[in-house]
TIVO-2410 file (N, C-alpha, C; in nm, 3 decimals):
# residues 151
REC num residu      c1      c2      c3 atome chaine
REC   1      M  -0.195  -4.920  -2.063     N      A
REC   1      M  -0.347  -4.953  -2.081    CA      A
REC   1      M  -0.425  -4.933  -1.973     C      A
REC   2      R  -0.595  -4.915  -2.020     N      A
REC   2      R  -0.670  -4.924  -1.899    CA      A
REC   2      R  -0.808  -5.016  -1.949     C      A
REC   3      R  -0.885  -5.010  -1.840     N      A
REC   3      R  -1.003  -5.121  -1.856    CA      A
REC   3      R  -1.122  -5.045  -1.842     C      A
REC   4      C  -1.213  -5.132  -1.940     N      A
REC   4      C  -1.363  -5.043  -1.970    CA      A
REC   4      C  -1.435  -5.101  -1.828     C      A
REC   5      E  -1.467  -4.981  -1.768     N      A
REC   5      E  -1.575  -5.014  -1.662    CA      A
REC   5      E  -1.712  -5.104  -1.688     C      A
REC   6      K  -1.713  -5.078  -1.792     N      A
REC   6      K  -1.859  -5.184  -1.836    CA      A
REC   6      K  -1.847  -5.367  -1.893     C      A
REC   7      C  -1.711  -5.321  -1.960     N      A
REC   7      C  -1.718  -5.461  -2.052    CA      A
REC   7      C  -1.621  -5.497  -1.990     C      A
REC   8      G  -1.502  -5.459  -1.940     N      A
REC   8      G  -1.340  -5.504  -1.916    CA      A
REC   8      G  -1.281  -5.522  -2.009     C      A
REC   9      R  -1.286  -5.470  -2.100     N      A
REC   9      R  -1.186  -5.483  -2.249    CA      A
REC   9      R  -1.077  -5.413  -2.190     C      A
REC  10      N  -0.943  -5.427  -2.227     N      A
REC  10      N  -0.865  -5.339  -2.230    CA      A
REC  10      N  -0.858  -5.235  -2.350     C      A
REC  11      V  -0.838  -5.087  -2.306     N      A
REC  11      V  -0.888  -5.026  -2.396    CA      A
REC  11      V  -0.719  -4.899  -2.389     C      A
REC  12      E  -0.679  -4.831  -2.470     N      A
REC  12      E  -0.575  -4.777  -2.513    CA      A
REC  12      E  -0.597  -4.637  -2.411     C      A
REC  13      N  -0.464  -4.606  -2.370     N      A
REC  13      N  -0.510  -4.428  -2.273    CA      A
REC  13      N  -0.551  -4.395  -2.351     C      A
REC  14      E  -0.521  -4.303  -2.477     N      A
REC  14      E  -0.585  -4.201  -2.537    CA      A
REC  14      E  -0.748  -4.202  -2.533     C      A
REC  15      E  -0.769  -4.341  -2.555     N      A
REC  15      E  -0.921  -4.356  -2.569    CA      A
REC  15      E  -1.043  -4.295  -2.524     C      A
REC  16      K  -1.105  -4.199  -2.510     N      A
REC  16      K  -1.242  -4.138  -2.465    CA      A
REC  16      K  -1.352  -4.268  -2.446     C      A
REC  17      F  -1.348  -4.351  -2.555     N      A
REC  17      F  -1.461  -4.429  -2.553    CA      A
REC  17      F  -1.412  -4.572  -2.572     C      A
REC  18      C  -1.521  -4.646  -2.505     N      A
REC  18      C  -1.478  -4.804  -2.516    CA      A
REC  18      C  -1.509  -4.790  -2.674     C      A
REC  19      P  -1.421  -4.876  -2.787     N      A
REC  19      P  -1.390  -4.941  -2.935    CA      A
REC  19      P  -1.515  -5.047  -2.871     C      A
REC  20      V  -1.524  -5.154  -2.796     N      A
REC  20      V  -1.616  -5.250  -2.804    CA      A
REC  20      V  -1.791  -5.216  -2.792     C      A
REC  21      C  -1.755  -5.155  -2.644     N      A
REC  21      C  -1.898  -5.139  -2.589    CA      A
REC  21      C  -1.976  -4.981  -2.616     C      A
REC  22      G  -1.838  -4.901  -2.652     N      A
REC  22      G  -1.909  -4.726  -2.639    CA      A
REC  22      G  -1.926  -4.658  -2.564     C      A
REC  23      T  -1.914  -4.704  -2.435     N      A
REC  23      T  -1.915  -4.630  -2.299    CA      A
REC  23      T  -1.831  -4.495  -2.287     C      A
REC  24      G  -1.861  -4.412  -2.208     N      A
REC  24      G  -1.695  -4.281  -2.198    CA      A
REC  24      G  -1.639  -4.345  -2.057     C      A
REC  25      L  -1.505  -4.317  -2.094     N      A
REC  25      L  -1.431  -4.377  -2.031    CA      A
REC  25      L  -1.383  -4.227  -1.922     C      A
REC  26      K  -1.323  -4.268  -1.815     N      A
REC  26      K  -1.292  -4.129  -1.711    CA      A
REC  26      K  -1.158  -4.150  -1.771     C      A
REC  27      A  -1.090  -3.963  -1.786     N      A
REC  27      A  -0.965  -3.955  -1.741    CA      A
REC  27      A  -0.888  -4.024  -1.636     C      A
REC  28      D  -0.743  -4.014  -1.684     N      A
REC  28      D  -0.700  -4.090  -1.574    CA      A
REC  28      D  -0.583  -4.015  -1.531     C      A
REC  29      T  -0.662  -3.940  -1.392     N      A
REC  29      T  -0.619  -3.820  -1.323    CA      A
REC  29      T  -0.477  -3.818  -1.286     C      A
REC  30      K  -0.436  -3.990  -1.255     N      A
REC  30      K  -0.328  -3.952  -1.207    CA      A
REC  30      K  -0.225  -3.921  -1.287     C      A
REC  31      R  -0.226  -4.000  -1.421     N      A
REC  31      R  -0.122  -3.966  -1.543    CA      A
REC  31      R  -0.088  -3.815  -1.567     C      A
REC  32      T  -0.200  -3.818  -1.593     N      A
REC  32      T  -0.230  -3.601  -1.641    CA      A
REC  32      T  -0.176  -3.531  -1.520     C      A
REC  33      C  -0.163  -3.540  -1.375     N      A
REC  33      C  -0.124  -3.484  -1.269    CA      A
REC  33      C   0.035  -3.493  -1.312     C      A
REC  34      Q   0.091  -3.620  -1.342     N      A
REC  34      Q   0.222  -3.637  -1.327    CA      A
REC  34      Q   0.277  -3.574  -1.434     C      A
REC  35      K   0.228  -3.588  -1.569     N      A
REC  35      K   0.259  -3.493  -1.634    CA      A
REC  35      K   0.215  -3.342  -1.689     C      A
REC  36      R   0.191  -3.281  -1.588     N      A
REC  36      R   0.184  -3.171  -1.561    CA      A
REC  36      R   0.265  -3.121  -1.484     C      A
REC  37      R   0.334  -3.213  -1.357     N      A
REC  37      R   0.444  -3.145  -1.288    CA      A
REC  37      R   0.505  -3.200  -1.377     C      A
REC  38      T   0.592  -3.306  -1.431     N      A
REC  38      T   0.698  -3.331  -1.493    CA      A
REC  38      T   0.756  -3.220  -1.612     C      A
REC  39      S   0.614  -3.185  -1.668     N      A
REC  39      S   0.627  -3.094  -1.783    CA      A
REC  39      S   0.656  -2.972  -1.739     C      A
REC  40      S   0.708  -2.917  -1.630     N      A
REC  40      S   0.722  -2.744  -1.618    CA      A
REC  40      S   0.804  -2.725  -1.647     C      A
REC  41      P   0.826  -2.582  -1.698     N      A
REC  41      P   0.966  -2.547  -1.805    CA      A
REC  41      P   1.085  -2.528  -1.637     C      A
REC  42      F   1.020  -2.496  -1.556     N      A
REC  42      F   1.137  -2.462  -1.430    CA      A
REC  42      F   1.173  -2.593  -1.371     C      A
REC  43      Q   1.290  -2.591  -1.314     N      A
REC  43      Q   1.305  -2.731  -1.224    CA      A
REC  43      Q   1.309  -2.606  -1.035     C      A
REC  44      N   1.277  -2.722  -0.989     N      A
REC  44      N   1.306  -2.666  -0.784    CA      A
REC  44      N   1.419  -2.610  -0.771     C      A
REC  45      E   1.512  -2.669  -0.837     N      A
REC  45      E   1.655  -2.641  -0.785    CA      A
REC  45      E   1.698  -2.474  -0.853     C      A
REC  46      D   1.698  -2.499  -0.950     N      A
REC  46      D   1.656  -2.358  -1.056    CA      A
REC  46      D   1.532  -2.247  -0.991     C      A
REC  47      I   1.432  -2.258  -0.916     N      A
REC  47      I   1.336  -2.179  -0.862    CA      A
REC  47      I   1.411  -2.154  -0.717     C      A
REC  48      Q   1.472  -2.236  -0.656     N      A
REC  48      Q   1.542  -2.210  -0.491    CA      A
REC  48      Q   1.639  -2.129  -0.531     C      A
REC  49      E   1.723  -2.175  -0.614     N      A
REC  49      E   1.818  -2.103  -0.653    CA      A
REC  49      E   1.834  -1.943  -0.687     C      A
REC  50      N   1.702  -1.933  -0.747     N      A
REC  50      N   1.699  -1.776  -0.827    CA      A
REC  50      N   1.563  -1.722  -0.803     C      A
REC  51      K   1.525  -1.718  -0.717     N      A
REC  51      K   1.416  -1.672  -0.598    CA      A
REC  51      K   1.484  -1.504  -0.594     C      A
REC  52      I   1.549  -1.484  -0.535     N      A
REC  52      I   1.598  -1.340  -0.476    CA      A
REC  52      I   1.584  -1.243  -0.639     C      A
REC  53      M   1.655  -1.350  -0.740     N      A
REC  53      M   1.666  -1.285  -0.853    CA      A
REC  53      M   1.569  -1.214  -0.924     C      A
REC  54      A   1.470  -1.347  -0.911     N      A
REC  54      A   1.347  -1.287  -0.949    CA      A
REC  54      A   1.257  -1.205  -0.883     C      A
REC  55      V   1.258  -1.155  -0.776     N      A
REC  55      V   1.202  -1.053  -0.694    CA      A
REC  55      V   1.299  -0.943  -0.720     C      A
REC  56      L   1.423  -0.917  -0.796     N      A
REC  56      L   1.473  -0.775  -0.792    CA      A
REC  56      L   1.442  -0.751  -0.928     C      A
REC  57      A   1.382  -0.789  -1.028     N      A
REC  57      A   1.301  -0.789  -1.122    CA      A
REC  57      A   1.185  -0.714  -1.122     C      A
REC  58      Y   1.151  -0.693  -1.019     N      A
REC  58      Y   0.998  -0.636  -1.012    CA      A
REC  58      Y   1.042  -0.436  -0.928     C      A
REC  59      F   1.188  -0.464  -0.924     N      A
REC  59      F   1.196  -0.313  -0.853    CA      A
REC  59      F   1.262  -0.197  -0.959     C      A
REC  60      G   1.211  -0.156  -1.048     N      A
REC  60      G   1.261  -0.051  -1.137    CA      A
REC  60      G   1.380  -0.105  -1.233     C      A
REC  61      F   1.442   0.011  -1.193     N      A
REC  61      F   1.548  -0.011  -1.294    CA      A
REC  61      F   1.662  -0.186  -1.210     C      A
REC  62      L   1.653  -0.216  -1.094     N      A
REC  62      L   1.697  -0.293  -1.050    CA      A
REC  62      L   1.673  -0.445  -1.154     C      A
REC  63      V   1.605  -0.429  -1.252     N      A
REC  63      V   1.591  -0.505  -1.300    CA      A
REC  63      V   1.690  -0.572  -1.399     C      A
REC  64      F   1.813  -0.500  -1.428     N      A
REC  64      F   1.895  -0.480  -1.486    CA      A
REC  64      F   1.989  -0.620  -1.404     C      A
REC  65      I   2.008  -0.624  -1.266     N      A
REC  65      I   2.096  -0.692  -1.197    CA      A
REC  65      I   2.034  -0.882  -1.238     C      A
REC  66      P   1.923  -0.871  -1.237     N      A
REC  66      P   1.893  -1.024  -1.271    CA      A
REC  66      P   1.950  -1.102  -1.417     C      A
REC  67      L   1.887  -0.943  -1.521     N      A
REC  67      L   1.918  -0.957  -1.638    CA      A
REC  67      L   2.074  -1.037  -1.684     C      A
REC  68      F   2.154  -0.967  -1.582     N      A
REC  68      F   2.318  -0.995  -1.621    CA      A
REC  68      F   2.354  -1.143  -1.529     C      A
REC  69      A   2.275  -1.128  -1.449     N      A
REC  69      A   2.344  -1.190  -1.284    CA      A
REC  69      A   2.297  -1.372  -1.311     C      A
REC  70      A   2.180  -1.376  -1.364     N      A
REC  70      A   2.106  -1.483  -1.368    CA      A
REC  70      A   2.064  -1.524  -1.520     C      A
REC  71      K   2.158  -1.471  -1.601     N      A
REC  71      K   2.126  -1.535  -1.759    CA      A
REC  71      K   2.083  -1.707  -1.779     C      A
REC  72      K   2.145  -1.762  -1.710     N      A
REC  72      K   2.134  -1.908  -1.725    CA      A
REC  72      K   2.005  -1.989  -1.666     C      A
REC  73      S   1.933  -1.899  -1.585     N      A
REC  73      S   1.830  -1.921  -1.473    CA      A
REC  73      S   1.710  -1.889  -1.554     C      A
REC  74      R   1.628  -1.998  -1.630     N      A
REC  74      R   1.508  -1.966  -1.664    CA      A
REC  74      R   1.410  -1.931  -1.610     C      A
REC  75      F   1.405  -1.938  -1.481     N      A
REC  75      F   1.284  -1.885  -1.407    CA      A
REC  75      F   1.310  -1.723  -1.334     C      A
REC  76      A   1.462  -1.711  -1.308     N      A
REC  76      A   1.484  -1.554  -1.294    CA      A
REC  76      A   1.418  -1.494  -1.468     C      A
REC  77      R   1.480  -1.546  -1.575     N      A
REC  77      R   1.442  -1.499  -1.716    CA      A
REC  77      R   1.297  -1.491  -1.740     C      A
REC  78      Y   1.239  -1.550  -1.674     N      A
REC  78      Y   1.091  -1.561  -1.674    CA      A
REC  78      Y   1.063  -1.373  -1.621     C      A
REC  79      H   1.110  -1.393  -1.541     N      A
REC  79      H   1.059  -1.274  -1.379    CA      A
REC  79      H   1.105  -1.172  -1.458     C      A
REC  80      V   1.247  -1.166  -1.552     N      A
REC  80      V   1.319  -1.017  -1.587    CA      A
REC  80      V   1.214  -1.002  -1.657     C      A
REC  81      K   1.170  -1.076  -1.776     N      A
REC  81      K   1.086  -1.034  -1.900    CA      A
REC  81      K   0.945  -0.941  -1.816     C      A
REC  82      Q   0.888  -1.016  -1.707     N      A
REC  82      Q   0.749  -0.954  -1.656    CA      A
REC  82      Q   0.801  -0.798  -1.640     C      A
REC  83      G   0.942  -0.808  -1.530     N      A
REC  83      G   0.999  -0.705  -1.479    CA      A
REC  83      G   0.997  -0.541  -1.593     C      A
REC  84      L   1.077  -0.611  -1.694     N      A
REC  84      L   1.137  -0.528  -1.808    CA      A
REC  84      L   0.959  -0.440  -1.877     C      A
REC  85      V   0.867  -0.538  -1.870     N      A
REC  85      V   0.769  -0.509  -1.936    CA      A
REC  85      V   0.693  -0.392  -1.861     C      A
REC  86      L   0.715  -0.430  -1.701     N      A
REC  86      L   0.625  -0.347  -1.605    CA      A
REC  86      L   0.734  -0.179  -1.586     C      A
REC  87      L   0.824  -0.198  -1.616     N      A
REC  87      L   0.921  -0.089  -1.642    CA      A
REC  87      L   0.906  -0.012  -1.743     C      A
REC  88      A   0.893  -0.104  -1.871     N      A
REC  88      A   0.855  -0.015  -1.973    CA      A
REC  88      A   0.687   0.081  -2.027     C      A
REC  89      A   0.618  -0.005  -1.885     N      A
REC  89      A   0.470   0.067  -1.912    CA      A
REC  89      A   0.498   0.168  -1.816     C      A
REC  90      E   0.588   0.098  -1.704     N      A
REC  90      E   0.564   0.283  -1.609    CA      A
REC  90      E   0.643   0.425  -1.693     C      A
REC  91      L   0.762   0.352  -1.756     N      A
REC  91      L   0.801   0.493  -1.823    CA      A
REC  91      L   0.718   0.540  -1.974     C      A
REC  92      L   0.679   0.486  -2.008     N      A
REC  92      L   0.523   0.486  -2.105    CA      A
REC  92      L   0.453   0.599  -2.052     C      A
REC  93      F   0.351   0.539  -1.935     N      A
REC  93      F   0.252   0.598  -1.829    CA      A
REC  93      F   0.337   0.780  -1.807     C      A
REC  94      A   0.449   0.762  -1.760     N      A
REC  94      A   0.524   0.884  -1.737    CA      A
REC  94      A   0.524   1.004  -1.815     C      A
REC  95      V   0.589   0.968  -1.919     N      A
REC  95      V   0.582   1.037  -2.062    CA      A
REC  95      V   0.422   1.109  -2.087     C      A
REC  96      C   0.344   0.998  -2.104     N      A
REC  96      C   0.200   1.022  -2.131    CA      A
REC  96      C   0.137   1.142  -2.051     C      A
REC  97      Y   0.162   1.114  -1.902     N      A
REC  97      Y   0.143   1.164  -1.820    CA      A
REC  97      Y   0.153   1.291  -1.809     C      A
REC  98      C   0.294   1.351  -1.871     N      A
REC  98      C   0.367   1.464  -1.870    CA      A
REC  98      C   0.271   1.554  -1.975     C      A
REC  99      I   0.304   1.478  -2.082     N      A
REC  99      I   0.237   1.516  -2.214    CA      A
REC  99      I   0.106   1.600  -2.160     C      A
REC 100      L   0.018   1.459  -2.159     N      A
REC 100      L  -0.122   1.494  -2.106    CA      A
REC 100      L  -0.126   1.604  -2.045     C      A
REC 101      S  -0.081   1.624  -1.889     N      A
REC 101      S  -0.096   1.763  -1.790    CA      A
REC 101      S  -0.059   1.874  -1.893     C      A
REC 102      F   0.080   1.850  -1.950     N      A
REC 102      F   0.109   1.982  -2.008    CA      A
REC 102      F   0.023   2.033  -2.131     C      A
REC 103      A  -0.044   1.934  -2.199     N      A
REC 103      A  -0.139   1.991  -2.275    CA      A
REC 103      A  -0.275   2.044  -2.190     C      A
REC 104      V  -0.337   1.972  -2.092     N      A
REC 104      V  -0.440   2.025  -2.031    CA      A
REC 104      V  -0.480   2.135  -1.982     C      A
REC 105      L  -0.315   2.165  -1.934     N      A
REC 105      L  -0.285   2.237  -1.838    CA      A
REC 105      L  -0.283   2.380  -1.888     C      A
REC 106      S  -0.200   2.359  -2.024     N      A
REC 106      S  -0.230   2.509  -2.068    CA      A
REC 106      S  -0.341   2.541  -2.169     C      A
REC 107      I  -0.460   2.465  -2.152     N      A
REC 107      I  -0.532   2.488  -2.203    CA      A
REC 107      I  -0.630   2.592  -2.078     C      A
REC 108      S  -0.585   2.519  -1.977     N      A
REC 108      S  -0.697   2.543  -1.832    CA      A
REC 108      S  -0.631   2.542  -1.718     C      A
REC 109      W  -0.629   2.591  -1.601     N      A
REC 109      W  -0.605   2.544  -1.525    CA      A
REC 109      W  -0.691   2.472  -1.448     C      A
REC 110      Q  -0.813   2.492  -1.480     N      A
REC 110      Q  -0.966   2.484  -1.423    CA      A
REC 110      Q  -0.958   2.308  -1.386     C      A
REC 111      L  -0.881   2.254  -1.536     N      A
REC 111      L  -0.891   2.125  -1.573    CA      A
REC 111      L  -0.788   2.032  -1.493     C      A
REC 112      Y  -0.714   2.064  -1.374     N      A
REC 112      Y  -0.669   2.011  -1.355    CA      A
REC 112      Y  -0.695   1.844  -1.288     C      A
REC 113      Y  -0.819   1.869  -1.242     N      A
REC 113      Y  -0.896   1.747  -1.176    CA      A
REC 113      Y  -0.885   1.638  -1.290     C      A
REC 114      V  -0.870   1.671  -1.398     N      A
REC 114      V  -0.879   1.602  -1.563    CA      A
REC 114      V  -0.749   1.528  -1.508     C      A
REC 115      V  -0.650   1.618  -1.492     N      A
REC 115      V  -0.460   1.584  -1.520    CA      A
REC 115      V  -0.477   1.466  -1.364     C      A
REC 116      R  -0.530   1.494  -1.261     N      A
REC 116      R  -0.536   1.436  -1.129    CA      A
REC 116      R  -0.590   1.299  -1.099     C      A
REC 117      I  -0.728   1.274  -1.178     N      A
REC 117      I  -0.756   1.143  -1.206    CA      A
REC 117      I  -0.695   1.087  -1.294     C      A
REC 118      A  -0.642   1.107  -1.404     N      A
REC 118      A  -0.555   1.035  -1.517    CA      A
REC 118      A  -0.436   0.991  -1.438     C      A
REC 119      G  -0.355   1.079  -1.293     N      A
REC 119      G  -0.248   1.033  -1.267    CA      A
REC 119      G  -0.286   0.893  -1.143     C      A
REC 120      M  -0.356   0.885  -1.098     N      A
REC 120      M  -0.439   0.780  -1.007    CA      A
REC 120      M  -0.395   0.609  -1.073     C      A
REC 121      V  -0.359   0.618  -1.211     N      A
REC 121      V  -0.323   0.489  -1.262    CA      A
REC 121      V  -0.203   0.450  -1.235     C      A
REC 122      R  -0.130   0.558  -1.179     N      A
REC 122      R   0.038   0.549  -1.128    CA      A
REC 122      R   0.048   0.469  -0.999     C      A
REC 123      Y  -0.059   0.396  -0.943     N      A
REC 123      Y  -0.090   0.349  -0.818    CA      A
REC 123      Y  -0.084   0.195  -0.854     C      A
REC 124      F  -0.130   0.169  -0.982     N      A
REC 124      F  -0.136   0.045  -1.045    CA      A
REC 124      F  -0.034  -0.052  -1.054     C      A
REC 125      F   0.152   0.006  -1.131     N      A
REC 125      F   0.244  -0.022  -1.139    CA      A
REC 125      F   0.261  -0.079  -0.965     C      A
REC 126      P   0.254  -0.032  -0.895     N      A
REC 126      P   0.315  -0.096  -0.769    CA      A
REC 126      P   0.248  -0.199  -0.719     C      A
REC 127      V   0.142  -0.196  -0.766     N      A
REC 127      V   0.028  -0.345  -0.725    CA      A
REC 127      V   0.066  -0.455  -0.797     C      A
REC 128      L   0.095  -0.371  -0.891     N      A
REC 128      L   0.159  -0.504  -1.023    CA      A
REC 128      L   0.302  -0.548  -1.009     C      A
REC 129      A   0.373  -0.476  -0.947     N      A
REC 129      A   0.512  -0.512  -0.859    CA      A
REC 129      A   0.437  -0.637  -0.740     C      A
REC 130      V   0.393  -0.572  -0.680     N      A
REC 130      V   0.379  -0.669  -0.559    CA      A
REC 130      V   0.343  -0.817  -0.587     C      A
REC 131      I   0.260  -0.833  -0.715     N      A
REC 131      I   0.179  -0.947  -0.718    CA      A
REC 131      I   0.308  -1.023  -0.793     C      A
REC 132      G   0.376  -0.959  -0.867     N      A
REC 132      G   0.504  -1.014  -0.908    CA      A
REC 132      G   0.609  -1.068  -0.820     C      A
REC 133      I   0.613  -0.967  -0.714     N      A
REC 133      I   0.673  -1.024  -0.654    CA      A
REC 133      I   0.653  -1.149  -0.571     C      A
REC 134      L   0.524  -1.168  -0.531     N      A
REC 134      L   0.446  -1.227  -0.441    CA      A
REC 134      L   0.435  -1.376  -0.560     C      A
REC 135      N   0.426  -1.396  -0.666     N      A
REC 135      N   0.432  -1.533  -0.736    CA      A
REC 135      N   0.598  -1.557  -0.716     C      A
REC 136      A   0.704  -1.423  -0.773     N      A
REC 136      A   0.830  -1.506  -0.749    CA      A
REC 136      A   0.888  -1.589  -0.596     C      A
REC 137      L   0.814  -1.494  -0.502     N      A
REC 137      L   0.827  -1.590  -0.381    CA      A
REC 137      L   0.795  -1.695  -0.392     C      A
REC 138      N   0.645  -1.737  -0.438     N      A
REC 138      N   0.605  -1.849  -0.402    CA      A
REC 138      N   0.664  -1.943  -0.543     C      A
REC 139      G   0.771  -1.899  -0.585     N      A
REC 139      G   0.802  -2.026  -0.688    CA      A
REC 139      G   0.735  -2.027  -0.837     C      A
REC 140      K   0.625  -1.922  -0.854     N      A
REC 140      K   0.507  -1.946  -1.012    CA      A
REC 140      K   0.576  -1.882  -1.048     C      A
REC 141      A   0.517  -1.876  -1.196     N      A
REC 141      A   0.531  -1.820  -1.311    CA      A
REC 141      A   0.429  -1.791  -1.415     C      A
REC 142      K   0.339  -1.695  -1.297     N      A
REC 142      K   0.225  -1.626  -1.358    CA      A
REC 142      K   0.269  -1.524  -1.432     C      A
REC 143      K   0.171  -1.446  -1.555     N      A
REC 143      K   0.185  -1.350  -1.593    CA      A
REC 143      K   0.128  -1.221  -1.529     C      A
REC 144      L   0.154  -1.117  -1.532     N      A
REC 144      L   0.084  -0.982  -1.465    CA      A
REC 144      L  -0.021  -0.987  -1.522     C      A
REC 145      P  -0.128  -0.916  -1.440     N      A
REC 145      P  -0.252  -0.903  -1.457    CA      A
REC 145      P  -0.256  -0.771  -1.568     C      A
REC 146      V  -0.312  -0.766  -1.694     N      A
REC 146      V  -0.330  -0.686  -1.807    CA      A
REC 146      V  -0.197  -0.628  -1.865     C      A
REC 147      I  -0.096  -0.651  -1.856     N      A
REC 147      I   0.028  -0.643  -1.943    CA      A
REC 147      I   0.141  -0.767  -1.930     C      A
REC 148      G   0.095  -0.844  -1.866     N      A
REC 148      G   0.194  -0.965  -1.846    CA      A
REC 148      G   0.172  -1.019  -2.006     C      A
REC 149      G   0.091  -1.015  -2.060     N      A
REC 149      G   0.113  -1.137  -2.221    CA      A
REC 149      G   0.162  -1.014  -2.314     C      A
REC 150      I   0.206  -0.906  -2.258     N      A
REC 150      I   0.296  -0.851  -2.377    CA      A
REC 150      I   0.431  -0.910  -2.442     C      A
REC 151      L   0.502  -0.981  -2.386     N      A
REC 151      L   0.623  -1.040  -2.396    CA      A
REC 151      L   0.585  -1.180  -2.406     C      A
***
């Protein structure tokens, strides 16, 4: 229970306004911070033990190592899912790029620069991998930009 700052009455923790005088109540920041810390889906022991496995998830086909070696780790599984999405996006891009380059270059070799510009997208995937690796090393479970919300 909390006390209203204006009238001094006891107020339930969930209340936003004092039921007696109607004064707005401040949020109990200590309680919300504690709830956030304890409601984390990953335990510190799990994070510390499986950081390396989580990092491996962002190295292309090495994603299958933590997929099978760290089945019980929620932290590693989260990063494996992100790594699988990244790998699938890379493979999909590679197939689409091959088809595009074949189609465009069969029309005219002068459209080579169109293919070259489209090929610059491939540099985006290592950047995403570095972001994922940094998140894993820092013990964070953040989604990758652009493609992280797919799974």
